[in-house]
C-alpha positions as CSV (number, residue, x, y, z in Angstrom):
1,M,-103.9,39.6,-12.7
2,G,-100.3,40.6,-13.4
3,N,-97.3,39.4,-11.6
4,K,-96.9,42.8,-9.8
5,T,-100.5,42.6,-8.5
6,K,-100.0,39.0,-7.3
7,G,-96.7,40.0,-5.6
8,L,-98.3,43.0,-4.0
9,L,-101.2,40.9,-2.7
10,A,-98.8,38.3,-1.4
11,L,-96.9,41.0,0.4
12,V,-100.1,42.5,1.9
13,G,-101.1,39.0,3.0
14,I,-97.7,38.3,4.6
15,G,-97.9,41.7,6.3
16,A,-101.4,41.0,7.6
17,L,-100.4,37.5,8.8
18,A,-97.3,39.0,10.6
19,Y,-99.4,41.7,12.2
20,W,-102.0,39.2,13.4
21,K,-99.4,36.9,14.8
22,Y,-97.7,39.9,16.5
23,K,-101.0,41.1,18.0
24,N,-101.8,37.6,19.4
25,S,-98.3,36.9,20.8
26,S,-97.2,37.2,24.4
27,D,-95.7,40.4,25.8
28,E,-92.3,38.6,25.9
29,D,-92.5,37.7,22.2
30,K,-93.6,41.2,21.4
31,Q,-90.6,42.6,23.2
32,M,-88.3,40.2,21.3
33,V,-89.7,41.6,18.0
34,K,-89.3,45.2,19.2
35,D,-85.7,44.4,20.3
36,K,-84.9,42.9,16.9
37,I,-86.3,45.9,15.1
38,N,-84.4,48.3,17.4
39,T,-81.2,46.3,16.8
40,A,-81.7,46.4,13.1
41,K,-82.3,50.1,13.3
42,D,-79.2,50.7,15.3
43,N,-77.1,48.6,12.9
44,L,-78.6,50.6,10.0
45,N,-77.7,53.9,11.7
46,K,-74.2,52.7,12.4
47,W,-73.7,51.5,8.9
48,S,-75.0,54.8,7.6
49,S,-72.7,56.7,9.9
50,D,-69.7,54.6,8.9
51,L,-70.5,55.2,5.2
52,K,-70.8,58.9,5.8
53,D,-67.5,59.0,7.6
54,K,-65.8,57.0,4.8
55,A,-67.2,59.4,2.2
56,N,-66.0,62.4,4.2
57,N,-62.5,60.8,4.5
58,V,-62.4,60.2,0.8
59,A,-63.5,63.8,0.1
60,S,-60.9,65.1,2.5
61,Q,-58.2,63.0,0.9
62,V,-59.2,64.2,-2.6
63,Q,-59.2,67.8,-1.3
64,D,-55.8,67.4,0.3
65,K,-54.4,65.9,-3.0
66,A,-55.9,68.7,-5.0
67,N,-54.4,71.3,-2.7
68,S,-51.0,69.5,-2.9
69,V,-51.1,69.4,-6.7
70,A,-52.1,73.1,-6.8
71,S,-49.3,74.0,-4.4
72,Q,-46.8,72.1,-6.5
73,A,-48.0,73.8,-9.6
74,Q,-47.7,77.2,-7.9
75,D,-44.2,76.4,-6.7
76,K,-43.2,75.3,-10.3
77,A,-44.7,78.5,-11.8
78,D,-42.8,80.6,-9.2
79,D,-39.6,78.7,-10.1
80,V,-40.1,79.2,-13.8
81,A,-40.9,82.9,-13.2
82,N,-37.7,83.3,-11.1
83,K,-35.6,81.6,-13.7
84,A,-37.1,83.8,-16.4
85,Q,-36.3,86.9,-14.3
86,E,-32.7,85.7,-13.8
87,A,-32.3,85.1,-17.5
88,V,-33.5,88.6,-18.3
89,S,-31.3,90.3,-15.6
């Protein structure tokens, strides 16, 4: 039996043991488990939301910077064009 198979069997065994223990625990203990799972889920959702906000902020900053550089390039191009026009006139 390979290590992956042993690991999978161990995981299944732990899962079965946890399920059996949960099924045979008091309603109060079951509620504690549910509360822990819900808290973990809420924390994961909050973390995911924070990560998404940070990614959006970075994308927004990159877009602002790109727009600023493009605007500066356009201003420079206009300036060069005006100087060329003045030199010809």
